[in-house]
Backbone as a chain_set.jsonl record, in Angstrom:
{"seq": "MPKTKTNSGAKKRFRLTGTGEIKRKHAFKRHILTKKTTKQKRNLTHDGLVAPPDKNNVKLLLGLK", "coords": {"N": [[-14.197, 2.224, 26.865], [-12.921, 4.066, 24.189], [-13.602, 4.111, 20.668], [-11.142, 3.211, 18.23], [-9.578, 5.343, 15.902], [-9.379, 5.133, 12.366], [-6.539, 5.664, 10.331], [-6.647, 8.172, 8.034], [-5.068, 8.608, 5.734], [-3.916, 6.098, 5.422], [-6.071, 4.414, 4.882], [-6.708, 5.112, 2.324], [-4.528, 4.195, 0.875], [-3.962, 1.521, 1.266], [-5.159, -1.88, 0.926], [-7.053, -4.652, 1.989], [-6.596, -8.14, 1.36], [-8.383, -11.198, 0.611], [-7.072, -13.232, 1.916], [-5.863, -12.046, 4.023], [-3.58, -10.625, 3.527], [-1.902, -7.464, 2.835], [-2.465, -5.215, 0.347], [-0.67, -2.928, -1.794], [0.228, 0.046, -3.676], [2.775, 0.7, -6.125], [5.461, 3.031, -5.798], [6.783, 5.913, -7.616], [5.434, 6.176, -10.057], [4.025, 8.357, -10.93], [4.826, 10.867, -12.068], [7.363, 12.457, -14.183], [7.907, 10.49, -16.174], [9.068, 10.164, -18.6], [11.797, 9.644, -18.702], [11.971, 7.114, -17.692], [12.138, 3.626, -18.331], [10.102, 1.648, -20.57], [9.7, -0.915, -19.637], [10.213, -0.647, -16.889], [8.143, 1.093, -16.116], [5.943, -0.504, -16.71], [6.281, -2.653, -14.907], [5.907, -1.308, -12.537], [3.228, -0.912, -12.511], [1.739, -3.066, -11.528], [0.147, -4.237, -8.5], [1.649, -4.447, -5.269], [2.689, -6.323, -2.314], [2.552, -5.568, 1.163], [5.518, -5.585, 3.046], [6.555, -8.139, 5.391], [7.866, -7.071, 7.845], [6.655, -4.52, 8.008], [3.995, -4.972, 8.226], [2.585, -5.088, 10.715], [2.609, -2.39, 11.579], [1.073, -1.145, 9.555], [-1.368, -2.453, 9.904], [-2.092, -1.463, 12.418], [-2.512, 1.232, 11.739], [-4.726, 0.933, 10.088], [-6.582, 0.116, 11.856], [-6.967, -2.56, 12.409], [-5.899, -4.025, 14.404]], "CA": [[-13.08, 2.334, 25.969], [-13.343, 4.711, 22.965], [-13.26, 3.441, 19.424], [-9.92, 3.718, 17.614], [-9.81, 5.945, 14.589], [-8.556, 4.665, 11.251], [-5.745, 6.692, 9.718], [-7.287, 8.483, 6.731], [-4.097, 8.397, 4.636], [-3.662, 4.686, 5.245], [-7.201, 3.696, 4.275], [-6.665, 5.41, 0.877], [-3.362, 3.619, 0.253], [-3.815, 0.048, 1.47], [-6.382, -2.669, 0.786], [-6.908, -5.974, 2.529], [-7.041, -9.198, 0.459], [-9.186, -12.194, 1.28], [-6.263, -14.088, 2.768], [-5.294, -11.254, 5.133], [-2.436, -9.818, 3.099], [-2.216, -6.066, 2.608], [-2.008, -4.759, -0.988], [-0.202, -1.569, -1.881], [0.668, 0.461, -4.985], [4.178, 1.035, -6.224], [5.828, 4.457, -5.93], [7.514, 6.362, -8.785], [4.669, 5.997, -11.295], [3.145, 9.485, -11.015], [5.312, 11.889, -12.989], [8.725, 12.265, -14.709], [7.865, 9.148, -16.723], [9.749, 10.111, -19.891], [13.14, 9.094, -18.537], [11.897, 5.737, -17.218], [11.973, 2.705, -19.45], [8.768, 1.055, -20.653], [9.668, -2.109, -18.747], [10.138, -0.143, -15.527], [6.786, 1.625, -15.91], [5.024, -1.669, -16.742], [6.431, -3.399, -13.68], [5.37, -0.491, -11.438], [1.768, -0.895, -12.619], [1.12, -4.11, -10.741], [0.134, -4.042, -7.072], [2.591, -5.244, -4.466], [2.221, -6.625, -0.973], [3.311, -4.941, 2.244], [6.534, -6.497, 3.567], [6.256, -8.626, 6.739], [8.222, -6.188, 8.978], [5.795, -3.363, 8.038], [2.599, -5.393, 8.293], [1.975, -4.721, 11.996], [2.399, -0.944, 11.578], [-0.045, -0.826, 8.669], [-2.581, -2.957, 10.561], [-2.435, -0.505, 13.455], [-3.068, 2.405, 11.085], [-6.016, 0.602, 9.539], [-7.498, -0.281, 12.927], [-7.203, -4.017, 12.375], [-5.189, -4.704, 15.466]], "C": [[-13.546, 2.98, 24.652], [-12.917, 3.903, 21.732], [-11.94, 4.037, 18.889], [-10.217, 4.247, 16.233], [-8.854, 5.349, 13.56], [-7.789, 5.845, 10.692], [-6.242, 6.938, 8.308], [-6.345, 8.291, 5.556], [-3.892, 6.928, 4.357], [-4.834, 3.972, 4.539], [-7.313, 3.997, 2.774], [-5.561, 4.654, 0.151], [-3.251, 2.099, 0.333], [-5.173, -0.611, 1.354], [-6.099, -4.078, 1.312], [-7.362, -7.031, 1.517], [-7.834, -10.219, 1.261], [-8.39, -13.092, 2.191], [-5.569, -13.337, 3.887], [-4.042, -10.502, 4.789], [-2.863, -8.386, 2.86], [-1.607, -5.632, 1.272], [-1.607, -3.314, -0.921], [0.154, -1.251, -3.335], [2.172, 0.738, -4.948], [4.352, 2.554, -6.322], [6.514, 4.688, -7.272], [6.749, 6.134, -10.091], [3.778, 7.198, -11.581], [3.595, 10.524, -12.054], [6.792, 11.645, -13.302], [8.832, 10.831, -15.293], [8.659, 9.043, -18.044], [11.115, 9.483, -19.808], [13.13, 7.641, -18.047], [11.617, 4.837, -18.393], [10.554, 2.156, -19.423], [8.622, -0.137, -19.729], [9.51, -1.691, -17.286], [8.7, 0.341, -15.184], [5.757, 0.486, -15.862], [5.096, -2.44, -15.436], [5.915, -2.617, -12.474], [3.854, -0.475, -11.416], [1.109, -1.894, -11.676], [1.171, -3.793, -9.253], [1.164, -4.919, -6.39], [1.991, -5.555, -3.127], [3.142, -5.964, 0.047], [4.274, -5.992, 2.807], [6.203, -6.887, 4.998], [6.676, -7.713, 7.902], [7.302, -4.978, 9.122], [4.338, -3.704, 8.311], [1.902, -4.959, 9.575], [1.686, -3.24, 12.068], [1.201, -0.557, 10.734], [-1.37, -1.288, 9.295], [-3.066, -1.996, 11.669], [-3.077, 0.753, 12.863], [-4.468, 2.163, 10.545], [-7.029, 0.221, 10.626], [-7.834, -1.732, 12.943], [-6.591, -4.76, 13.521], [-5.502, -4.041, 16.818]], "O": [[-14.494, 2.479, 24.047], [-11.976, 3.112, 21.786], [-11.666, 5.222, 19.078], [-11.009, 3.672, 15.487], [-7.684, 5.096, 13.846], [-8.346, 6.938, 10.588], [-6.26, 6.027, 7.48], [-6.774, 7.855, 4.488], [-3.712, 6.53, 3.205], [-4.635, 3.07, 3.725], [-7.936, 3.235, 2.034], [-5.637, 4.482, -1.066], [-2.529, 1.477, -0.445], [-6.204, -0.002, 1.639], [-5.016, -4.621, 1.093], [-8.397, -6.856, 0.876], [-7.937, -10.099, 2.482], [-8.937, -13.662, 3.136], [-4.773, -13.918, 4.625], [-3.479, -9.811, 5.638], [-4.052, -8.111, 2.7], [-0.39, -5.676, 1.09], [-2.124, -2.551, -0.105], [0.358, -2.162, -4.138], [2.755, 0.977, -3.89], [3.497, 3.259, -6.858], [6.794, 3.728, -7.99], [7.369, 5.919, -11.133], [2.858, 7.09, -12.392], [2.773, 10.997, -12.84], [7.402, 10.731, -12.748], [9.736, 10.073, -14.941], [8.888, 7.939, -18.538], [11.554, 8.843, -20.764], [14.183, 7.006, -17.995], [10.939, 5.23, -19.342], [9.884, 2.191, -18.391], [7.574, -0.35, -19.12], [8.757, -2.313, -16.536], [8.15, 0.037, -14.126], [4.819, 0.52, -15.066], [4.061, -2.845, -14.908], [5.522, -3.225, -11.478], [3.251, -0.073, -10.421], [0.06, -1.617, -11.095], [2.115, -3.157, -8.784], [1.505, -5.997, -6.876], [0.888, -5.099, -2.823], [4.345, -5.821, -0.176], [3.894, -7.144, 3.018], [5.64, -6.087, 5.747], [5.921, -7.584, 8.865], [7.162, -4.447, 10.224], [3.535, -2.816, 8.597], [0.757, -4.511, 9.535], [0.631, -2.847, 12.564], [0.393, 0.272, 11.152], [-2.374, -0.581, 9.217], [-4.262, -1.755, 11.831], [-4.052, 1.277, 13.403], [-5.303, 3.067, 10.54], [-8.209, 0.027, 10.331], [-8.891, -2.116, 13.444], [-6.73, -5.978, 13.626], [-4.992, -4.475, 17.851]]}, "num_chains": 1, "name": "protein.A"}
């Protein structure tokens, strides 16, 4: 059985925590920031977690399943 390849885009975007959750960054924080409020930009700074329905798909891309 050949080894499964990790998706290169996924390994740059997701990180595994110690408890098995998958961390992700928020979208909409790259450009066109002048029209967004300071509160919105500040809240987009913090990492989020992948939602439970998407977790299996991300694990497949990362080769964890």
